[in-house]
All heavy atoms as TSV, in Angstrom:
chain	resi	resn	atom	element	x	y	z
A	1	MET	N	N	0.844	-1.171	0.000
A	1	MET	CA	C	0.000	0.000	0.000
A	1	MET	C	C	0.890	1.235	0.000
A	1	MET	O	O	1.906	1.268	0.670
A	1	MET	CB	C	-0.889	-0.025	1.242
A	1	MET	CG	C	-1.659	1.220	1.442
A	1	MET	SD	S	-2.811	1.268	2.844
A	1	MET	CE	C	-2.128	0.205	4.037
A	2	LYS	N	N	0.491	2.239	-0.764
A	2	LYS	CA	C	1.199	3.514	-0.777
A	2	LYS	C	C	0.270	4.594	-0.254
A	2	LYS	O	O	-0.937	4.512	-0.405
A	2	LYS	CB	C	1.627	3.873	-2.206
A	2	LYS	CG	C	2.707	2.983	-2.748
A	2	LYS	CD	C	3.151	3.481	-4.105
A	2	LYS	CE	C	4.266	2.613	-4.624
A	2	LYS	NZ	N	4.779	3.093	-5.901
A	3	VAL	N	N	0.855	5.600	0.349
A	3	VAL	CA	C	0.092	6.739	0.852
A	3	VAL	C	C	0.593	7.987	0.147
A	3	VAL	O	O	1.785	8.268	0.149
A	3	VAL	CB	C	0.258	6.894	2.385
A	3	VAL	CG1	C	-0.457	8.136	2.868
A	3	VAL	CG2	C	-0.222	5.659	3.103
A	4	ALA	N	N	-0.335	8.700	-0.488
A	4	ALA	CA	C	0.025	9.957	-1.140
A	4	ALA	C	C	0.102	11.033	-0.062
A	4	ALA	O	O	-0.868	11.284	0.642
A	4	ALA	CB	C	-1.009	10.320	-2.189
A	5	ARG	N	N	1.257	11.631	0.094
A	5	ARG	CA	C	1.463	12.655	1.125
A	5	ARG	C	C	0.983	14.013	0.610
A	5	ARG	O	O	1.159	14.345	-0.552
A	5	ARG	CB	C	2.939	12.753	1.488
A	5	ARG	CG	C	3.556	11.462	1.993
A	5	ARG	CD	C	2.959	11.009	3.287
A	5	ARG	NE	N	3.433	11.799	4.399
A	5	ARG	CZ	C	3.687	11.312	5.587
A	5	ARG	NH1	N	3.527	10.037	5.824
A	5	ARG	NH2	N	4.090	12.092	6.548
A	6	SER	N	N	0.361	14.770	1.490
A	6	SER	CA	C	-0.111	16.108	1.151
A	6	SER	C	C	-0.124	16.956	2.421
A	6	SER	O	O	0.047	16.447	3.528
A	6	SER	CB	C	-1.524	16.039	0.566
A	6	SER	OG	O	-2.442	15.640	1.555
A	7	LYS	N	N	-0.325	18.257	2.251
A	7	LYS	CA	C	-0.415	19.143	3.418
A	7	LYS	C	C	-1.606	18.767	4.287
A	7	LYS	O	O	-1.540	18.835	5.512
A	7	LYS	CB	C	-0.516	20.603	2.982
A	7	LYS	CG	C	0.783	21.153	2.465
A	7	LYS	CD	C	0.678	22.629	2.192
A	7	LYS	CE	C	2.025	23.150	1.716
A	7	LYS	NZ	N	2.022	24.601	1.594
A	8	ARG	N	N	-2.699	18.368	3.658
A	8	ARG	CA	C	-3.877	17.953	4.427
A	8	ARG	C	C	-3.560	16.718	5.267
A	8	ARG	O	O	-3.950	16.641	6.425
A	8	ARG	CB	C	-5.051	17.651	3.512
A	8	ARG	CG	C	-5.666	18.876	2.914
A	8	ARG	CD	C	-6.811	18.508	1.986
A	8	ARG	NE	N	-7.245	19.659	1.264
A	8	ARG	CZ	C	-8.449	20.195	1.390
A	8	ARG	NH1	N	-9.320	19.660	2.201
A	8	ARG	NH2	N	-8.772	21.261	0.707
A	9	LEU	N	N	-2.858	15.759	4.686
A	9	LEU	CA	C	-2.492	14.559	5.433
A	9	LEU	C	C	-1.556	14.903	6.582
A	9	LEU	O	O	-1.703	14.379	7.689
A	9	LEU	CB	C	-1.847	13.519	4.525
A	9	LEU	CG	C	-1.384	12.235	5.214
A	9	LEU	CD1	C	-2.546	11.531	5.905
A	9	LEU	CD2	C	-0.699	11.311	4.235
A	10	GLU	N	N	-0.616	15.788	6.359
A	10	GLU	CA	C	0.300	16.201	7.422
A	10	GLU	C	C	-0.477	16.826	8.587
A	10	GLU	O	O	-0.173	16.576	9.750
A	10	GLU	CB	C	1.339	17.191	6.895
A	10	GLU	CG	C	2.290	16.597	5.873
A	10	GLU	CD	C	3.132	15.455	6.427
A	10	GLU	OE1	O	3.509	15.486	7.614
A	10	GLU	OE2	O	3.397	14.518	5.657
A	11	THR	N	N	-1.509	17.618	8.271
A	11	THR	CA	C	-2.342	18.223	9.315
A	11	THR	C	C	-3.096	17.149	10.090
A	11	THR	O	O	-3.182	17.200	11.312
A	11	THR	CB	C	-3.338	19.231	8.694
A	11	THR	OG1	O	-2.600	20.213	7.969
A	11	THR	CG2	C	-4.185	19.903	9.756
A	12	VAL	N	N	-3.623	16.153	9.384
A	12	VAL	CA	C	-4.328	15.050	10.043
A	12	VAL	C	C	-3.384	14.297	10.970
A	12	VAL	O	O	-3.736	13.958	12.100
A	12	VAL	CB	C	-4.944	14.093	8.994
A	12	VAL	CG1	C	-5.395	12.783	9.636
A	12	VAL	CG2	C	-6.106	14.762	8.283
A	13	LEU	N	N	-2.166	14.049	10.534
A	13	LEU	CA	C	-1.221	13.282	11.333
A	13	LEU	C	C	-0.781	14.025	12.592
A	13	LEU	O	O	-0.390	13.392	13.575
A	13	LEU	CB	C	-0.004	12.906	10.486
A	13	LEU	CG	C	-0.293	11.939	9.337
A	13	LEU	CD1	C	0.955	11.738	8.499
A	13	LEU	CD2	C	-0.833	10.620	9.839
A	14	LYS	N	N	-0.858	15.349	12.591
A	14	LYS	CA	C	-0.485	16.142	13.769
A	14	LYS	C	C	-1.576	16.144	14.832
A	14	LYS	O	O	-1.303	16.418	15.996
A	14	LYS	CB	C	-0.160	17.584	13.360
A	14	LYS	CG	C	1.137	17.684	12.588
A	14	LYS	CD	C	1.395	19.105	12.149
A	14	LYS	CE	C	2.642	19.188	11.296
A	14	LYS	NZ	N	2.858	20.553	10.784
A	15	ASP	N	N	-2.799	15.860	14.450
A	15	ASP	CA	C	-3.930	15.846	15.375
A	15	ASP	C	C	-4.123	14.414	15.896
A	15	ASP	O	O	-4.422	13.516	15.114
A	15	ASP	CB	C	-5.188	16.318	14.651
A	15	ASP	CG	C	-6.424	16.337	15.525
A	15	ASP	OD1	O	-6.402	15.776	16.638
A	15	ASP	OD2	O	-7.428	16.906	15.088
A	16	PRO	N	N	-3.962	14.183	17.195
A	16	PRO	CA	C	-4.067	12.818	17.735
A	16	PRO	C	C	-5.404	12.130	17.433
A	16	PRO	O	O	-5.431	10.954	17.089
A	16	PRO	CB	C	-3.879	13.002	19.241
A	16	PRO	CG	C	-3.176	14.297	19.388
A	16	PRO	CD	C	-3.615	15.149	18.244
A	17	GLN	N	N	-6.513	12.852	17.564
A	17	GLN	CA	C	-7.827	12.249	17.320
A	17	GLN	C	C	-8.006	11.913	15.838
A	17	GLN	O	O	-8.482	10.841	15.494
A	17	GLN	CB	C	-8.936	13.205	17.780
A	17	GLN	CG	C	-10.315	12.624	17.672
A	17	GLN	CD	C	-10.549	11.460	18.618
A	17	GLN	OE1	O	-9.849	11.300	19.612
A	17	GLN	NE2	N	-11.508	10.632	18.304
A	18	ALA	N	N	-7.605	12.820	14.951
A	18	ALA	CA	C	-7.737	12.581	13.515
A	18	ALA	C	C	-6.810	11.463	13.056
A	18	ALA	O	O	-7.188	10.634	12.227
A	18	ALA	CB	C	-7.449	13.862	12.736
A	19	SER	N	N	-5.587	11.409	13.587
A	19	SER	CA	C	-4.665	10.343	13.187
A	19	SER	C	C	-5.164	8.987	13.681
A	19	SER	O	O	-4.980	7.973	13.012
A	19	SER	CB	C	-3.248	10.623	13.670
A	19	SER	OG	O	-3.185	10.675	15.069
A	20	LYS	N	N	-5.846	8.966	14.820
A	20	LYS	CA	C	-6.443	7.715	15.312
A	20	LYS	C	C	-7.541	7.250	14.347
A	20	LYS	O	O	-7.619	6.071	14.016
A	20	LYS	CB	C	-7.025	7.914	16.708
A	20	LYS	CG	C	-7.668	6.666	17.261
A	20	LYS	CD	C	-8.250	6.901	18.635
A	20	LYS	CE	C	-8.961	5.640	19.116
A	20	LYS	NZ	N	-9.665	5.856	20.362
A	21	GLN	N	N	-8.368	8.183	13.880
A	21	GLN	CA	C	-9.407	7.847	12.907
A	21	GLN	C	C	-8.791	7.284	11.626
A	21	GLN	O	O	-9.301	6.322	11.051
A	21	GLN	CB	C	-10.242	9.071	12.564
A	21	GLN	CG	C	-11.139	9.546	13.660
A	21	GLN	CD	C	-11.887	10.808	13.248
A	21	GLN	OE1	O	-12.135	11.043	12.071
A	21	GLN	NE2	N	-12.234	11.625	14.227
A	22	LEU	N	N	-7.681	7.879	11.178
A	22	LEU	CA	C	-7.018	7.418	9.968
A	22	LEU	C	C	-6.447	6.012	10.164
A	22	LEU	O	O	-6.593	5.148	9.299
A	22	LEU	CB	C	-5.911	8.392	9.557
A	22	LEU	CG	C	-5.148	8.042	8.288
A	22	LEU	CD1	C	-6.093	7.953	7.086
A	22	LEU	CD2	C	-4.048	9.052	8.021
A	23	ARG	N	N	-5.810	5.759	11.305
A	23	ARG	CA	C	-5.276	4.414	11.588
A	23	ARG	C	C	-6.386	3.370	11.614
A	23	ARG	O	O	-6.232	2.277	11.065
A	23	ARG	CB	C	-4.520	4.413	12.913
A	23	ARG	CG	C	-3.167	5.069	12.857
A	23	ARG	CD	C	-2.350	4.792	14.103
A	23	ARG	NE	N	-3.028	5.135	15.348
A	23	ARG	CZ	C	-3.047	6.339	15.893
A	23	ARG	NH1	N	-2.415	7.329	15.309
A	23	ARG	NH2	N	-3.681	6.559	17.025
A	24	GLU	N	N	-7.510	3.704	12.239
A	24	GLU	CA	C	-8.638	2.772	12.296
A	24	GLU	C	C	-9.190	2.504	10.901
A	24	GLU	O	O	-9.550	1.373	10.578
A	24	GLU	CB	C	-9.729	3.319	13.210
A	24	GLU	CG	C	-9.347	3.298	14.669
A	24	GLU	CD	C	-10.335	4.020	15.567
A	24	GLU	OE1	O	-11.284	4.659	15.045
A	24	GLU	OE2	O	-10.158	3.945	16.794
A	25	PHE	N	N	-9.261	3.540	10.070
A	25	PHE	CA	C	-9.722	3.359	8.700
A	25	PHE	C	C	-8.778	2.434	7.936
A	25	PHE	O	O	-9.217	1.494	7.269
A	25	PHE	CB	C	-9.828	4.713	7.977
A	25	PHE	CG	C	-10.028	4.558	6.497
A	25	PHE	CD1	C	-11.269	4.213	5.997
A	25	PHE	CD2	C	-8.979	4.727	5.619
A	25	PHE	CE1	C	-11.459	4.044	4.628
A	25	PHE	CE2	C	-9.153	4.568	4.263
A	25	PHE	CZ	C	-10.395	4.223	3.755
A	26	LEU	N	N	-7.480	2.678	8.023
A	26	LEU	CA	C	-6.508	1.858	7.301
A	26	LEU	C	C	-6.521	0.407	7.764
A	26	LEU	O	O	-6.292	-0.507	6.978
A	26	LEU	CB	C	-5.104	2.442	7.444
A	26	LEU	CG	C	-4.883	3.783	6.743
A	26	LEU	CD1	C	-3.516	4.340	7.093
A	26	LEU	CD2	C	-5.043	3.639	5.241
A	27	ALA	N	N	-6.817	0.184	9.034
A	27	ALA	CA	C	-6.845	-1.175	9.573
A	27	ALA	C	C	-8.065	-1.964	9.101
A	27	ALA	O	O	-7.999	-3.189	8.992
A	27	ALA	CB	C	-6.822	-1.131	11.090
A	28	SER	N	N	-9.150	-1.274	8.778
A	28	SER	CA	C	-10.383	-1.983	8.455
A	28	SER	C	C	-10.858	-1.820	7.015
A	28	SER	O	O	-11.795	-2.491	6.600
A	28	SER	CB	C	-11.494	-1.523	9.399
A	28	SER	OG	O	-11.768	-0.155	9.192
A	29	ALA	N	N	-10.254	-0.964	6.244
A	29	ALA	CA	C	-10.728	-0.660	4.888
A	29	ALA	C	C	-10.343	-1.753	3.897
A	29	ALA	O	O	-9.363	-2.463	4.083
A	29	ALA	CB	C	-10.153	0.671	4.422
A	30	THR	N	N	-11.142	-1.868	2.844
A	30	THR	CA	C	-10.822	-2.751	1.734
A	30	THR	C	C	-10.808	-1.918	0.460
A	30	THR	O	O	-11.488	-0.897	0.365
A	30	THR	CB	C	-11.852	-3.886	1.594
A	30	THR	OG1	O	-13.146	-3.320	1.427
A	30	THR	CG2	C	-11.846	-4.787	2.817
A	31	ILE	N	N	-10.065	-2.353	-0.515
A	31	ILE	CA	C	-9.896	-1.586	-1.752
A	31	ILE	C	C	-11.230	-1.382	-2.458
A	31	ILE	O	O	-11.956	-2.328	-2.716
A	31	ILE	CB	C	-8.894	-2.276	-2.685
A	31	ILE	CG1	C	-7.511	-2.227	-2.062
A	31	ILE	CG2	C	-8.886	-1.628	-4.069
A	31	ILE	CD1	C	-6.449	-2.946	-2.844
A	32	GLY	N	N	-11.525	-0.131	-2.748
A	32	GLY	CA	C	-12.691	0.226	-3.535
A	32	GLY	C	C	-14.027	0.188	-2.809
A	32	GLY	O	O	-15.018	0.634	-3.345
A	33	ASN	N	N	-14.061	-0.337	-1.585
A	33	ASN	CA	C	-15.350	-0.501	-0.917
A	33	ASN	C	C	-15.655	0.550	0.128
A	33	ASN	O	O	-16.799	0.733	0.487
A	33	ASN	CB	C	-15.441	-1.882	-0.263
A	33	ASN	CG	C	-15.561	-2.971	-1.290
A	33	ASN	OD1	O	-15.952	-2.716	-2.416
A	33	ASN	ND2	N	-15.217	-4.178	-0.921
A	34	SER	N	N	-14.661	1.206	0.655
A	34	SER	CA	C	-14.966	2.149	1.722
A	34	SER	C	C	-14.111	3.399	1.619
A	34	SER	O	O	-13.023	3.383	1.052
A	34	SER	CB	C	-14.765	1.493	3.089
A	34	SER	OG	O	-13.453	1.049	3.235
A	35	SER	N	N	-14.643	4.453	2.180
A	35	SER	CA	C	-13.917	5.704	2.265
A	35	SER	C	C	-14.393	6.409	3.534
A	35	SER	O	O	-15.419	6.071	4.094
A	35	SER	CB	C	-14.160	6.573	1.039
A	35	SER	OG	O	-15.521	6.865	0.922
A	36	GLN	N	N	-13.610	7.375	3.956
A	36	GLN	CA	C	-13.960	8.091	5.183
A	36	GLN	C	C	-13.430	9.507	5.100
A	36	GLN	O	O	-12.295	9.727	4.683
A	36	GLN	CB	C	-13.351	7.389	6.398
A	36	GLN	CG	C	-13.642	8.080	7.704
A	36	GLN	CD	C	-13.069	7.328	8.892
A	36	GLN	OE1	O	-12.660	6.190	8.772
A	36	GLN	NE2	N	-13.041	7.972	10.030
A	37	GLU	N	N	-14.260	10.468	5.510
A	37	GLU	CA	C	-13.806	11.846	5.604
A	37	GLU	C	C	-13.397	12.119	7.043
A	37	GLU	O	O	-14.137	11.825	7.977
A	37	GLU	CB	C	-14.877	12.831	5.172
A	37	GLU	CG	C	-14.356	14.253	5.147
A	37	GLU	CD	C	-15.335	15.239	4.567
A	37	GLU	OE1	O	-16.484	14.871	4.313
A	37	GLU	OE2	O	-14.930	16.389	4.382
A	38	ILE	N	N	-12.214	12.661	7.212
A	38	ILE	CA	C	-11.682	12.978	8.529
A	38	ILE	C	C	-11.576	14.493	8.629
A	38	ILE	O	O	-10.959	15.135	7.790
A	38	ILE	CB	C	-10.307	12.316	8.731
A	38	ILE	CG1	C	-10.452	10.802	8.620
A	38	ILE	CG2	C	-9.706	12.723	10.068
A	38	ILE	CD1	C	-9.144	10.058	8.571
A	39	GLN	N	N	-12.192	15.057	9.664
A	39	GLN	CA	C	-12.191	16.502	9.868
A	39	GLN	C	C	-11.239	16.863	11.006
A	39	GLN	O	O	-11.209	16.193	12.035
A	39	GLN	CB	C	-13.595	16.987	10.223
A	39	GLN	CG	C	-14.591	16.858	9.108
A	39	GLN	CD	C	-14.360	17.876	8.018
A	39	GLN	OE1	O	-13.863	18.971	8.258
A	39	GLN	NE2	N	-14.731	17.516	6.808
A	40	THR	N	N	-10.468	17.918	10.821
A	40	THR	CA	C	-9.599	18.444	11.862
A	40	THR	C	C	-9.409	19.937	11.606
A	40	THR	O	O	-9.995	20.491	10.685
A	40	THR	CB	C	-8.243	17.690	11.901
A	40	THR	OG1	O	-7.496	18.107	13.033
A	40	THR	CG2	C	-7.450	17.900	10.625
A	41	THR	N	N	-8.603	20.598	12.411
A	41	THR	CA	C	-8.294	22.009	12.194
A	41	THR	C	C	-6.783	22.185	12.124
A	41	THR	O	O	-6.031	21.437	12.756
A	41	THR	CB	C	-8.848	22.895	13.329
A	41	THR	OG1	O	-8.347	22.423	14.568
A	41	THR	CG2	C	-10.352	22.870	13.362
A	42	ASP	N	N	-6.337	23.181	11.360
A	42	ASP	CA	C	-4.910	23.451	11.273
A	42	ASP	C	C	-4.477	24.348	12.424
A	42	ASP	O	O	-5.270	24.680	13.311
A	42	ASP	CB	C	-4.536	24.040	9.908
A	42	ASP	CG	C	-5.158	25.396	9.637
A	42	ASP	OD1	O	-5.752	25.992	10.555
A	42	ASP	OD2	O	-5.032	25.871	8.501
A	43	SER	N	N	-3.210	24.742	12.436
A	43	SER	CA	C	-2.674	25.548	13.535
A	43	SER	C	C	-3.330	26.930	13.637
A	43	SER	O	O	-3.294	27.556	14.687
A	43	SER	CB	C	-1.164	25.703	13.376
A	43	SER	OG	O	-0.862	26.339	12.145
A	44	LYS	N	N	-3.947	27.389	12.553
A	44	LYS	CA	C	-4.623	28.685	12.556
A	44	LYS	C	C	-6.111	28.573	12.879
A	44	LYS	O	O	-6.826	29.555	12.852
A	44	LYS	CB	C	-4.443	29.354	11.195
A	44	LYS	CG	C	-2.993	29.660	10.870
A	44	LYS	CD	C	-2.850	30.266	9.502
A	44	LYS	CE	C	-1.382	30.501	9.183
A	44	LYS	NZ	N	-1.183	31.012	7.833
A	45	GLY	N	N	-6.583	27.349	13.144
A	45	GLY	CA	C	-7.982	27.136	13.472
A	45	GLY	C	C	-8.878	26.901	12.273
A	45	GLY	O	O	-10.093	26.778	12.418
A	46	LYS	N	N	-8.309	26.833	11.070
A	46	LYS	CA	C	-9.086	26.615	9.859
A	46	LYS	C	C	-9.475	25.131	9.763
A	46	LYS	O	O	-8.649	24.252	9.970
A	46	LYS	CB	C	-8.256	27.021	8.641
A	46	LYS	CG	C	-8.979	26.864	7.329
A	46	LYS	CD	C	-8.101	27.284	6.173
A	46	LYS	CE	C	-8.779	27.004	4.850
A	46	LYS	NZ	N	-7.904	27.266	3.718
A	47	SER	N	N	-10.725	24.874	9.437
A	47	SER	CA	C	-11.209	23.499	9.311
A	47	SER	C	C	-10.589	22.831	8.074
A	47	SER	O	O	-10.555	23.409	6.989
A	47	SER	CB	C	-12.731	23.494	9.186
A	47	SER	OG	O	-13.189	22.183	9.057
A	48	ILE	N	N	-10.089	21.618	8.270
A	48	ILE	CA	C	-9.462	20.852	7.190
A	48	ILE	C	C	-10.168	19.503	7.091
A	48	ILE	O	O	-10.354	18.819	8.097
A	48	ILE	CB	C	-7.961	20.599	7.473
A	48	ILE	CG1	C	-7.205	21.908	7.625
A	48	ILE	CG2	C	-7.337	19.712	6.416
A	48	ILE	CD1	C	-7.022	22.686	6.363
A	49	GLY	N	N	-10.561	19.122	5.901
A	49	GLY	CA	C	-11.161	17.815	5.669
A	49	GLY	C	C	-10.220	16.965	4.836
A	49	GLY	O	O	-9.641	17.430	3.863
A	50	TYR	N	N	-10.057	15.714	5.235
A	50	TYR	CA	C	-9.209	14.774	4.491
A	50	TYR	C	C	-10.069	13.584	4.134
A	50	TYR	O	O	-10.697	12.974	4.996
A	50	TYR	CB	C	-8.011	14.352	5.346
A	50	TYR	CG	C	-7.080	13.390	4.637
A	50	TYR	CD1	C	-6.188	13.849	3.686
A	50	TYR	CD2	C	-7.115	12.036	4.916
A	50	TYR	CE1	C	-5.345	12.976	3.025
A	50	TYR	CE2	C	-6.269	11.162	4.259
A	50	TYR	CZ	C	-5.387	11.636	3.318
A	50	TYR	OH	O	-4.559	10.766	2.660
A	51	PHE	N	N	-10.118	13.242	2.849
A	51	PHE	CA	C	-10.932	12.131	2.371
A	51	PHE	C	C	-10.021	10.929	2.155
A	51	PHE	O	O	-9.220	10.909	1.222
A	51	PHE	CB	C	-11.624	12.535	1.064
A	51	PHE	CG	C	-12.668	11.575	0.613
A	51	PHE	CD1	C	-13.872	11.480	1.281
A	51	PHE	CD2	C	-12.451	10.771	-0.479
A	51	PHE	CE1	C	-14.839	10.594	0.859
A	51	PHE	CE2	C	-13.413	9.886	-0.907
A	51	PHE	CZ	C	-14.616	9.801	-0.235
A	52	ALA	N	N	-10.118	9.942	3.037
A	52	ALA	CA	C	-9.280	8.747	2.962
A	52	ALA	C	C	-10.001	7.657	2.178
A	52	ALA	O	O	-11.168	7.361	2.434
A	52	ALA	CB	C	-8.962	8.246	4.365
A	53	LYS	N	N	-9.305	7.075	1.201
A	53	LYS	CA	C	-9.875	6.007	0.390
A	53	LYS	C	C	-8.740	5.130	-0.123
A	53	LYS	O	O	-7.700	5.639	-0.537
A	53	LYS	CB	C	-10.647	6.593	-0.784
A	53	LYS	CG	C	-11.332	5.561	-1.639
A	53	LYS	CD	C	-12.156	6.208	-2.724
A	53	LYS	CE	C	-12.888	5.147	-3.520
A	53	LYS	NZ	N	-13.741	5.738	-4.542
A	54	LEU	N	N	-8.939	3.827	-0.085
A	54	LEU	CA	C	-7.948	2.910	-0.644
A	54	LEU	C	C	-8.290	2.662	-2.105
A	54	LEU	O	O	-9.441	2.402	-2.450
A	54	LEU	CB	C	-7.967	1.568	0.114
A	54	LEU	CG	C	-7.569	1.614	1.573
A	54	LEU	CD1	C	-7.600	0.196	2.140
A	54	LEU	CD2	C	-6.205	2.201	1.760
A	55	ILE	N	N	-7.278	2.739	-2.949
A	55	ILE	CA	C	-7.469	2.451	-4.374
A	55	ILE	C	C	-6.355	1.518	-4.824
A	55	ILE	O	O	-5.247	1.557	-4.291
A	55	ILE	CB	C	-7.469	3.737	-5.226
A	55	ILE	CG1	C	-6.192	4.534	-4.995
A	55	ILE	CG2	C	-8.679	4.596	-4.925
A	55	ILE	CD1	C	-6.026	5.713	-5.920
A	56	PRO	N	N	-6.620	0.673	-5.802
A	56	PRO	CA	C	-5.578	-0.216	-6.302
A	56	PRO	C	C	-4.500	0.593	-7.040
A	56	PRO	O	O	-4.813	1.550	-7.745
A	56	PRO	CB	C	-6.304	-1.161	-7.231
A	56	PRO	CG	C	-7.591	-0.498	-7.557
A	56	PRO	CD	C	-7.891	0.462	-6.437
A	57	ILE	N	N	-3.256	0.204	-6.863
A	57	ILE	CA	C	-2.158	0.920	-7.503
A	57	ILE	C	C	-2.079	0.626	-8.986
A	57	ILE	O	O	-1.886	1.510	-9.801
A	57	ILE	CB	C	-0.829	0.574	-6.819
A	57	ILE	CG1	C	-0.847	1.087	-5.391
A	57	ILE	CG2	C	0.358	1.168	-7.581
A	57	ILE	CD1	C	0.313	0.640	-4.558
A	58	ASP	N	N	-2.276	-0.627	-9.369
A	58	ASP	CA	C	-2.150	-0.993	-10.775
A	58	ASP	C	C	-3.464	-0.868	-11.544
A	58	ASP	O	O	-3.518	-1.177	-12.718
A	58	ASP	CB	C	-1.605	-2.410	-10.914
A	58	ASP	CG	C	-2.517	-3.460	-10.306
A	58	ASP	OD1	O	-3.578	-3.094	-9.754
A	58	ASP	OD2	O	-2.165	-4.657	-10.364
A	59	GLY	N	N	-4.526	-0.400	-10.881
A	59	GLY	CA	C	-5.803	-0.207	-11.545
A	59	GLY	C	C	-6.691	-1.442	-11.552
A	59	GLY	O	O	-7.762	-1.434	-12.101
A	60	LYS	N	N	-6.230	-2.542	-10.952
A	60	LYS	CA	C	-7.016	-3.772	-10.926
A	60	LYS	C	C	-7.244	-4.199	-9.489
A	60	LYS	O	O	-6.343	-4.141	-8.667
A	60	LYS	CB	C	-6.256	-4.890	-11.641
A	60	LYS	CG	C	-5.963	-4.611	-13.082
A	60	LYS	CD	C	-5.154	-5.748	-13.670
A	60	LYS	CE	C	-4.710	-5.428	-15.078
A	60	LYS	NZ	N	-3.834	-6.460	-15.624
A	61	GLU	N	N	-8.458	-4.621	-9.218
A	61	GLU	CA	C	-8.726	-5.190	-7.893
A	61	GLU	C	C	-8.263	-6.625	-7.882
A	61	GLU	O	O	-8.370	-7.349	-8.866
A	61	GLU	CB	C	-10.224	-5.133	-7.576
A	61	GLU	CG	C	-10.669	-3.791	-7.142
A	61	GLU	CD	C	-12.045	-3.844	-6.530
A	61	GLU	OE1	O	-12.348	-4.785	-5.804
A	61	GLU	OE2	O	-12.805	-2.927	-6.821
A	62	LYS	N	N	-7.731	-7.020	-6.754
A	62	LYS	CA	C	-7.257	-8.400	-6.630
A	62	LYS	C	C	-7.991	-9.105	-5.537
A	62	LYS	O	O	-8.458	-8.558	-4.629
A	62	LYS	CB	C	-5.763	-8.410	-6.332
A	62	LYS	CG	C	-4.984	-7.854	-7.497
A	62	LYS	CD	C	-3.509	-7.923	-7.229
A	62	LYS	CE	C	-2.761	-7.359	-8.432
A	62	LYS	NZ	N	-1.366	-7.397	-8.319
């Protein structure tokens, strides 16, 4: 599995509650069947939404 890094993901990883939600999603998700929106705030208090979804890397489900 690969994770695409972004500023939104970095913000999620800094928030303990949001990173816990992301870990739980990664532990239980299956390719193409589930997704989850994770909400947190950045250091300036701005609301940030991160949409986590597993997708196949080669374009084929196995």
